[in-house]
Residue, then its C-alpha position, 0 to 999 in steps of 0.5 A: v499499500v502506498q503511503l505519502v508523508e509530507s514535512g517541512g512545513g512551518s511559520v515563516h516571514t514574507g519573502e523567505s523560503l521553504i521546501l516540502s517534503c514528501a515520502a512515499s513508502e513505496y511507488p514502484y510505477d513507470n507511469y506517474c503523475m505527482a502534484w502538490f495542493r494547497q487548502a487554505p480556511g474557506k476555501g477549495r483545494e488548489g494545485v500549485a505543482l506537478i510532475r509527471d513521470d516524463a519530467n515534465t512539470n506544471y504550475p499555475d501562474s500564481v506560483k510559477g517562477r517561485f515554486s519548484i517541484s522534483k522528484d528524488n527517484a530514487n529515494n521516492i521523494l517528492y519535493l517543493k521548493m517555494d520561494n519570496l513566499t507571500p501570505g497569500d501562500t499559506a495553507m495546508y500543503y498536500c501531496a499526491a500522486s497516482l497509481n500507475w497512470r500517466c495525468t494530462l499535463t495541463l488537466g493532471f490537478g483537476q485529474l488528481l483529485s477526481a480520481a479514485n486510484s490516487v493516493w494522497g498525504q495528510g498534510t503539512q502546514v505552511t503559515v507565511s506572515s508579514 
């Protein structure tokens, strides 16, 4: 059973950086789609970074140029590097992964949200104060 555990969240000030990690208990898939989402209080879950097995990535305009997703394939760890953080980035951050299927790059966030054969972590809190 694939399990995801996020870490690296915390409290920072505007302009600072954080690196989030998402460790998978196992992830033996050649075709995959993995992503980071966030959810602020009272808002829906929003995709912020996505990576596929072909190394293609996708970011929404709100974080493009500030967030970077990467994957350590040898150790099954997904990372999210977040730079120049603002209070608007405050949220619970979740990682998600498909179970042996590849998403469409531009539709991947929605596909992961709606797919039954995907797995999610429990989240890690990021708080940015001015």
